Phi, psi and omega in degrees: 000127180279144172056048182301324182291343178295332180289331186257131176295142180294324175235142180197191170225164176300321180299314180294321178297321177293321178295332177281006176069023175291339181267357183299304177243021180220223182199151170233103188238134173273134176228087187067235179269002180257148176240123182257127186232130177233132178228164182240143169228176187298336182266348182156194183254145176238164188214153177206157176239131175244162172235148179285132176265330178239158175238156177302326181295321182274336183257333186083000178271164170291157182300330181288348180260352182283148182290145178234151171243140176291130177263309183201145175237140179295142178267350179246160172268152182245154183289335179205172183294329179296316178293324177294318179292324176299321177300315178301313183298325179290340184271350182253000000 
């Protein structure tokens, strides 16, 4: 898949990723300071890893409102959400 990172915003929040419906048939999961995201499109599942730029302790916001930066996006599509999440887990 060309330009996989174009699908994912460079900066976001967990809340915004959920609003983009990445959690509808996928997931937006916090794993420490990393955020693992799996989304679905008609051809398969895609995946990305974000890192927290802010923390709830320093901002006073909930973790879903803290800023995130994109670390890496998968360049391939996956047959299901489990394989996409496995890709994320290997990246952290």
